[in-house]
C-alpha positions in Angstrom: -0.1 0.0 0.0 1.3 3.8 -1.1 1.7 6.5 1.4 -0.5 8.7 -0.6 -3.4 6.7 -0.8 -6.5 8.2 -2.3 -8.8 10.3 -0.3 -11.9 8.3 -0.6 -9.4 6.2 1.5 -7.5 7.7 3.9 -10.4 10.1 5.2 -13.3 8.4 7.3 -16.1 10.1 4.6 -18.6 7.6 4.8 -21.4 10.2 3.3 -19.5 10.5 0.0 -18.2 7.3 -0.2 -21.7 5.7 0.4 -23.7 8.0 -2.1 -20.6 7.2 -5.2 -21.1 3.3 -4.0 -25.1 3.8 -4.5 -24.6 5.3 -7.9 -21.7 2.8 -9.0 -22.9 -0.6 -7.2 -25.2 -1.9 -9.9 -22.6 -0.7 -12.6 -20.2 -3.4 -11.1 -18.1 -5.5 -13.1 -18.8 -3.5 -15.9 -17.7 0.0 -14.6 -14.7 0.9 -16.8 -16.0 -0.6 -20.1 -18.9 1.8 -19.2 -16.3 4.9 -18.7 -14.5 4.6 -21.7 -17.9 4.3 -23.9 -19.0 7.5 -22.2 -16.5 9.3 -23.0 -16.2 7.8 -26.1 -20.3 9.1 -27.0 -19.8 12.2 -25.2 -17.3 12.9 -27.8 -18.9 11.4 -30.3 -22.3 13.8 -30.1 -19.9 17.0 -30.6 -19.9 16.1 -34.2 -23.6 16.3 -34.8 -25.7 19.8 -34.4 -27.0 20.7 -30.9 -28.9 23.3 -32.0 -31.5 23.8 -34.5 -31.1 27.8 -35.2 -27.9 29.4 -35.5 -27.7 32.3 -33.3 -27.1 30.2 -30.1 -24.0 29.6 -28.5 -21.7 30.6 -31.6 -23.6 28.3 -33.7 -24.1 24.7 -32.9 -26.2 24.3 -35.9 -23.7 22.3 -38.3 -23.0 18.4 -38.4 -19.3 17.3 -38.5 -18.4 21.2 -37.5 -18.2 21.5 -34.6 -18.2 24.9 -32.4 -16.1 26.0 -29.6 -18.7 25.0 -26.6 -19.0 21.4 -28.6 -14.4 21.7 -28.7 -14.3 21.8 -25.0 -16.6 18.6 -24.7 -14.4 16.8 -26.8 -11.1 18.0 -24.8 -13.2 16.9 -22.0 -13.8 13.5 -23.5 -9.6 13.4 -24.4 -9.0 13.4 -20.4 -11.7 11.0 -19.6 -9.9 8.8 -22.4 -6.9 9.5 -20.9 -7.4 8.6 -17.4 -9.6 5.8 -17.9 -6.8 4.2 -20.0 -4.4 5.0 -16.6 -6.8 3.3 -14.7 -6.7 0.0 -16.8 -4.8 -0.4 -20.6 -1.5 0.9 -21.6 -0.9 4.2 -19.4 -1.1 2.1 -16.6 2.0 2.8 -15.3 1.3 6.7 -15.5 -2.0 6.1 -13.1 0.2 4.9 -10.4 1.5 8.5 -9.8 -2.1 9.9 -10.3 -5.8 9.6 -8.7 -7.7 8.5 -11.9 -10.5 7.3 -10.4 -11.3 11.0 -8.6 -10.4 12.8 -11.6 -13.0 10.6 -13.7 -15.5 11.1 -11.4 -14.7 14.9 -11.7 -14.9 15.2 -15.4 -18.2 12.9 -15.3 -20.0 15.1 -13.1 -18.6 18.5 -14.6 -19.3 17.0 -18.0 -23.4 16.2 -16.9 -23.4 19.9 -15.1 -22.0 21.4 -18.4 -24.3 19.5 -21.1 -27.4 20.7 -18.8 -26.9 23.9 -18.5 -25.7 23.9 -22.7 -29.2 22.1 -23.0 -31.2 24.5 -20.5 -29.4 27.5 -22.7 -30.3 26.1 -26.3 -33.5 25.9 -24.9 -34.2 29.3 -23.3 -32.5 31.3 -26.4 -34.1 29.1 -28.9 -37.6 29.0 -27.6 -38.3 25.5 -26.5 -36.4 22.3 -26.0 -37.8 21.3 -29.5 -34.9 23.7 -30.9 -32.4 21.0 -29.1 -30.8 18.6 -31.6 -30.1 15.1 -31.2 -26.5 15.8 -31.0 -26.6 17.5 -27.7 -28.7 14.2 -26.3 -25.8 11.9 -27.5 -23.6 14.3 -25.3 -25.8 14.6 -22.5 -26.1 10.5 -22.3 -22.5 10.2 -23.2 -21.9 12.2 -20.2 -24.0 10.6 -17.7 -22.6 7.5 -18.6 -19.4 8.6 -18.1 -20.8 10.0 -14.6 -22.1 6.5 -13.6 -19.5 4.2 -14.9 -17.0 6.4 -13.1 -18.8 5.7 -9.6 -18.9 1.8 -10.0 -14.2 1.9 -9.9 -12.8 0.9 -7.4 -10.5 3.8 -5.7 -6.7 2.5 -6.0 -3.5 3.6 -4.1 -1.2 5.7 -5.8 2.4 6.9 -5.2 3.5 10.6 -3.7 4.3 12.5 -6.6 7.5 14.0 -4.2 9.0 10.6 -5.7 8.6 11.3 -9.2 12.1 11.5 -10.7 11.9 12.9 -14.7 14.4 14.5 -16.3 15.2 17.9 -15.9 14.3 18.8 -19.5 10.6 17.1 -19.1 9.8 18.8 -15.9 10.9 22.2 -17.7 9.0 21.7 -21.3 6.1 20.8 -18.5 6.3 24.4 -16.8 6.8 25.7 -20.6 3.5 24.2 -21.8 1.6 25.2 -19.0 2.8 28.8 -19.2 2.0 29.0 -23.0 -1.1 27.4 -22.3 -1.9 30.3 -20.0 -0.9 32.9 -22.4 -2.7 31.6 -25.3 -5.6 30.7 -22.9 -6.1 33.9 -21.6 -6.3 36.1 -24.7 -9.0 33.0 -25.9 -11.2 33.9 -23.1 -10.9 37.7 -23.4 -11.7 37.6 -27.0 -14.9 36.1 -26.4 -17.3 38.4 -26.8 -21.0 35.9 -25.9 -21.1 36.3 -22.5 -22.5 32.8 -21.9 -20.3 31.3 -23.9 -17.5 32.9 -22.2 -19.4 31.7 -18.8 -19.1 28.1 -20.2 -15.5 28.5 -21.1 -15.0 29.4 -17.4 -17.2 26.2 -16.3 -14.7 24.2 -18.7 -11.3 25.6 -17.1 -12.9 24.8 -13.8 -13.7 21.4 -14.0 -10.4 20.5 -15.8 -8.3 22.4 -13.1 -10.2 20.9 -10.6 -9.8 17.7 -11.9 -5.8 17.9 -12.3 -6.1 19.0 -8.6 -8.0 15.5 -7.6 -6.1 14.0 -9.5 -2.7 15.0 -7.9 -1.1 16.9 -10.9 -1.1 20.0 -9.4 0.8 18.6 -6.5 3.5 17.7 -8.9 3.5 20.5 -10.8 4.5 22.4 -7.4 7.4 20.5 -6.4 8.5 20.6 -10.2 7.9 24.4 -9.7 10.1 24.7 -6.6 12.5 22.8 -8.4 13.2 24.8 -11.6 11.9 28.0 -9.5 13.8 30.6 -11.3 12.2 28.9 -14.8 9.4 29.8 -13.4 9.9 33.3 -12.7 11.4 33.9 -16.2 8.9 32.0 -17.7 5.6 34.1 -15.7 8.1 37.2 -16.6 7.8 36.0 -20.3 3.8 36.0 -20.5 3.0 39.2 -19.2 5.3 41.0 -21.1 3.8 38.8 -24.4 0.4 39.1 -23.6 -0.2 42.6 -25.3 1.0 41.0 -28.5 -1.3 38.4 -29.0 -4.2 40.6 -28.3 -4.0 42.1 -32.2 -4.4 45.7 -31.4 -7.4 45.4 -29.0 -8.0 48.1 -26.7 -11.2 46.5 -25.1 -9.4 43.7 -23.9 -6.5 45.6 -23.1 -8.3 47.5 -21.1 -10.0 44.9 -19.3 -6.0 43.9 -18.3 -5.1 46.9 -17.2 -7.8 47.4 -15.1 -7.3 43.7 -13.6 -3.5 45.1 -12.4 -4.9 48.2 -10.9 -6.9 45.9 -8.7 -4.7 42.9 -8.4 -1.8 45.7 -7.0 -4.0 47.7 -4.4 -5.3 43.8 -3.4 -1.6 42.8 -2.5 -1.0 46.4 -0.6 -4.6 45.2 1.1 -3.1 41.7 1.4 -0.3 43.0 4.0 -3.0 44.4 6.3 -5.2 41.6 6.1 -3.5 38.5 4.9 -0.4 39.1 7.1 -1.7 40.9 9.7 -4.9 39.9 10.5 -6.7 43.2 9.9 -9.8 43.7 8.7 -10.2 47.0 6.6 -13.3 47.6 5.4 -11.9 51.0 3.9 -8.9 50.6 2.2 -10.3 52.3 -1.2 -9.8 55.4 0.2 -5.9 54.6 0.0 -6.7 54.1 -3.7 -8.0 57.0 -3.8 -6.0 59.2 -2.4 -3.4 58.1 -4.7 -6.0 59.6 -7.6 -6.7 62.6 -6.2 -3.2 63.5 -6.0 -1.8 61.9 -9.6 -5.1 63.8 -10.3 -4.2 67.2 -8.8 -0.5 67.5 -10.1 -1.5 66.5 -13.5 -1.9 68.9 -16.8 -5.3 68.8 -16.9 -6.6 72.4 -16.9 -9.2 71.5 -14.2 -6.2 70.4 -11.7 -6.2 72.7 -8.8 -2.6 72.3 -7.9 -0.3 74.3 -9.8 3.0 72.2 -9.0 3.3 70.1 -11.8 6.7 67.7 -10.5 8.3 64.6 -12.8 5.5 61.7 -12.1 8.0 59.2 -10.6 7.4 62.1 -7.9 4.1 62.6 -8.2 4.2 58.9 -7.3 6.1 58.8 -4.1 3.7 61.8 -2.8 0.8 59.8 -3.8 2.2 57.0 -1.5 3.2 58.8 1.3 0.0 60.7 1.2 -1.7 57.6 1.3 0.6 56.0 4.0 0.1 59.3 6.1 -3.9 58.7 6.3 -3.0 54.8 7.2 -0.9 56.6 10.1 -3.6 58.6 10.8 -6.2 56.4 11.2 -4.4 54.0 12.4 -3.1 55.9 15.1 -6.1 56.0 17.4 -7.8 53.3 16.2 -5.4 49.8 16.2 -6.1 49.9 19.8 -9.3 47.9 19.1 -9.7 45.0 17.1 -12.0 42.5 15.4 -15.5 43.7 14.5 -15.1 47.0 16.0 -11.7 47.7 13.3 -13.7 46.9 11.0 -16.6 49.4 11.6 -14.2 52.2 12.1 -12.2 51.6 8.8 -15.5 51.2 7.3 -16.1 54.6 8.7 -12.8 55.8 7.4 -13.5 55.0 3.8 -17.2 56.6 3.9 -15.8 60.0 5.4 -12.7 60.0 3.0 -15.3 59.4 0.1 -17.7 62.5 1.2 -14.5 64.7 1.9 -13.2 64.5 -1.1 -17.1 65.5 -2.6 -17.0 68.7 -0.2 -13.3 70.1 -1.4 -15.1 72.1 -3.9 -14.5 75.7 -3.0 -17.8 76.3 -1.7 -17.9 73.4 1.8 -14.3 73.3 2.3 -10.9 74.3 0.2 -11.1 73.9 -3.5 -9.0 70.9 -4.0 -11.0 68.2 -5.8 -14.0 70.2 -7.6 -16.5 68.3 -5.2 -18.4 65.8 -6.8 -17.1 66.8 -10.4 -13.9 65.5 -9.7 -11.1 66.0 -11.7 -11.6 65.4 -15.4 -9.7 65.6 -18.9 -6.4 64.0 -17.5 -4.3 63.9 -19.9 -2.2 60.9 -20.8 1.2 60.2 -19.1 4.3 61.2 -20.6 7.7 60.4 -19.6 10.5 61.9 -21.5 9.6 62.0 -25.1 7.4 58.7 -24.4 3.6 59.2 -24.5 1.3 56.7 -23.3 -1.2 58.1 -25.3 0.2 57.3 -28.7 -0.2 54.2 -30.5 3.2 51.9 -31.2 4.4 49.4 -33.6 6.7 47.1 -32.3 8.0 44.3 -34.6 4.8 44.7 -36.5 2.5 44.7 -33.7 0.3 47.2 -32.6 0.4 48.3 -29.2 -2.3 51.1 -28.3 -2.6 53.7 -25.0 -4.2 50.4 -23.2 -1.3 48.6 -24.1 1.6 51.3 -22.8 -0.2 51.8 -19.4 -0.2 47.5 -19.2 4.0 47.8 -19.2 4.1 50.6 -16.6 1.6 48.4 -14.6 3.8 45.7 -14.6 6.8 47.3 -13.6 4.7 48.6 -10.7 3.1 44.9 -9.6 6.5 43.7 -9.8 7.8 46.1 -7.4 4.8 45.3 -4.7 5.2 41.7 -5.7 8.9 42.5 -4.2 8.3 44.2 -1.4 5.5 42.3 -0.2 7.7 38.6 -0.4 10.5 40.5 1.2 8.5 41.7 4.0 6.7 38.4 4.4 9.8 36.2 4.7 11.3 39.0 7.0 11.2 39.3 11.2 8.6 41.8 10.3 6.4 39.1 8.2 6.9 36.8 11.1 5.8 39.5 13.8 2.4 40.5 11.2 2.0 36.7 11.1 2.2 35.9 14.9 0.1 39.1 15.8 -2.9 37.5 13.4 -2.7 33.8 15.2 -2.8 35.6 18.4 -2.0 39.0 19.2 -1.8 38.4 23.2 0.4 35.7 22.8 2.6 37.7 20.3 2.8 40.3 22.6 3.4 38.1 25.3 6.5 37.1 23.9 7.9 40.1 23.3 6.2 41.5 19.8 5.5 45.2 19.3 2.3 44.8 18.3 0.8 48.4 17.7 4.1 49.2 16.0 3.7 46.3 13.4 0.0 47.0 12.8 0.7 50.5 12.4 3.4 49.4 9.7 1.1 47.2 8.0 -1.7 50.3 7.8 0.8 52.7 6.5 2.5 50.1 4.5 -0.2 48.7 2.6 -1.9 52.1 2.2 1.4 53.6 0.3 1.6 50.2 -2.1 -2.6 51.3 -2.7 -1.3 55.1 -3.3 1.5 54.3 -6.2 -1.3 52.3 -8.1 -3.9 55.1 -7.6 -1.3 58.0 -9.1 -1.5 56.0 -12.6 -5.0 55.1 -12.0 -5.9 58.5 -12.2 -4.3 59.1 -15.7 -5.3 55.8 -16.9 -9.4 56.4 -16.1 -8.8 60.2 -17.2 -10.6 61.3 -14.2 -11.5 60.8 -10.8 -14.7 61.1 -9.3 -16.0 60.7 -5.7 -18.3 57.5 -6.7 -15.0 55.9 -7.7 -14.2 55.0 -3.9 -17.8 53.7 -2.9 -17.6 51.0 0.5 -18.5 48.0 -2.5 -14.9 48.7 -4.3 -13.4 48.2 -1.1 -15.6 44.7 -0.3 -14.1 43.3 -3.4 -10.4 44.3 -3.0 -11.1 42.6 0.3 -13.1 39.5 -1.5 -10.3 39.5 -4.0 -7.5 38.8 -1.2 -10.1 36.0 1.0 -10.9 34.0 -2.7 -7.7 33.8 -3.9 -5.6 33.0 -0.8 -4.9 35.3 2.6 -1.0 35.8 2.7 -0.3 34.4 -0.7 1.0 36.3 -4.2 -0.4 34.5 -6.8 -3.4 33.4 -5.1 -4.4 37.2 -4.6 -3.4 37.8 -8.3 -6.2 35.0 -9.5 -8.9 36.0 -7.2 -8.3 40.1 -8.5 -8.4 38.4 -12.1 -11.5 36.3 -11.4 -13.6 39.2 -9.4 -12.4 41.8 -12.4 -13.0 39.8 -16.0 -16.5 37.9 -14.4 -18.1 41.4 -14.5 -16.9 43.1 -17.7 -18.0 39.7 -19.4 -21.4 39.1 -17.6 -22.8 42.4 -18.8 -25.4 40.2 -20.1 -26.8 39.4 -16.4 -26.0 42.5 -15.4 -28.6 42.9 -12.7 -27.4 39.5 -11.0 -23.8 39.9 -10.9 -23.9 40.6 -6.9 -26.0 37.5 -6.7 -23.4 35.6 -8.7 -20.9 36.8 -6.8 -22.7 36.3 -3.3 -23.2 32.7 -4.1 -19.5 32.2 -5.6 -18.6 33.1 -2.4 -20.5 31.5 -0.2 -19.4 28.0 -1.9 -15.6 28.4 -1.8 -16.6 29.6 2.2 -18.1 26.1 1.8 -15.7 23.6 0.0 -12.3 26.0 0.2 -12.5 28.1 2.8 -8.5 28.6 3.1 -8.7 30.5 -0.8 -8.1 29.0 -4.5 -4.1 29.3 -4.0 -3.6 29.0 0.0 -0.4 29.0 1.7 0.6 25.6 3.9 -0.2 27.3 7.1 -3.4 28.0 6.3 -4.3 25.3 4.8 -3.8 23.5 7.9 -5.7 25.9 10.0 -8.9 25.6 7.8 -8.5 21.1 7.7 -8.1 20.2 11.2 -8.9 16.8 9.5 -5.2 16.8 8.2 -4.0 16.3 12.1 -5.8 12.4 11.5 -4.2 12.2 8.1 -1.0 12.8 9.2 -1.7 9.7 11.9 -3.0 7.4 9.0 -0.3 7.9 6.8 2.5 7.1 9.8 0.2 4.1 10.3 0.4 3.0 6.4 4.5 3.3 6.3 4.4 0.9 9.5 2.4 -1.6 7.3 4.6 -0.9 4.4 7.6 -1.8 6.0 6.5 -4.9 7.7 5.3 -5.9 4.3 8.8 -5.2 3.3 10.7 -7.1 6.0 7.9 -9.8 5.3 
């Protein structure tokens, strides 16, 4: 028996196992053929028309010419065939390292849900189930057969990926291929205009990602990523730099990308306050606003209220300094409270900032922000002879205005990531984590809790202020209604959803929360409902976030201690068997 046994074997999860048993028990010895047949039928149905009309889901009405949605199910079927052959067949040796049963069950359940949604969308958009063509029903039947067949498979032990030994060039090639998929996949997703097709693509990506995660593939990827960390970092930088060249000069897509970077950079600053120090800040958007107003008032806009026009790098430092000063002002009297009281105080501060910016119009206060009208007509950045508003041709590729801001934000993001990781790995970062875990215990051990919490507030505010100065020029105008409480809530949600205390997780969370509203405009009235349901599901099934730090993962899964005990028992059994 192997150390890294299947989850169903290690955990005493009676309800889940019994549910799969109830579904798969009637199948018995026919489970594997049914699984393989289900995958083949799922793919076969994709080569026939799914819809009678051509105006549904980018046209699924042509036989032997699969549309984008049908291609997604063909890819799913290919994955199912591969994992079925790992369970029993020529790929059996590979199946010793991956949990093929869990992967097949995920594919079966995911494809069934996918086909139900597709059939429902065709019926709704075309006027009834009568417009659903036989190909869709064939693929649906294949998905159900795949689900039932995989439920009847018996989970088997698999080896620990930690002991997998492959040539270095294979591991590096795997990293390169995954990064290439991420690059062109992102370009493809951003290019989808139909909101329903975009939703189905996101669902497909989720199914495949969950399948690979449950199979244990990402565990191995994490191991080789640590082994070839420099290759991964260089590859990630290359992907980020090459992204604008995959957009064909599209300003719409690059606008979304720049908004994601602004949002992600700001969320990383909040991650210091919430993720490391454990301070619940519900008014963090005010610090981004402070930087934006500094950038606007010192710009060359006709409506700018400050006559001094220093170089933009100086403006950035001033914007970050003003935001950090506000962090010190709000932090000094309030950080002696904690928990719900701190959340209420920071929420009030965010509203006070927004209202104050609306009153600095020369009538209710000094003429600084032009009140509710804000500061419009902010010109594009110009550093030396380079104007960010101009279009540039690089190696035959057209880079527009938003691409220019994208590269500037990448530089800022790299700086913020460097600051975050250095602080996280330093003595200060360990002090923040101690405060987050137990402030009283940290204070008893000699940690200056007040000073560290104040530094977290000011440091996080400084990073948000830097992003705000670029945001002012990117958005062309700055008004008080850009900095409402809902924006603070979304920033906090990005940190929690992605994974508190991590860099990759927060960036993924920020991307999801900024990209989905842009692509789901067809359900604009229900976007907040969908967002709320997403958070509820995440908090129920993965409270540590999408990309969780190991520490928080153990905090949220106390049963892992029992898992460790069982693994030790398995070790002993293996040793006894080896001696025998």
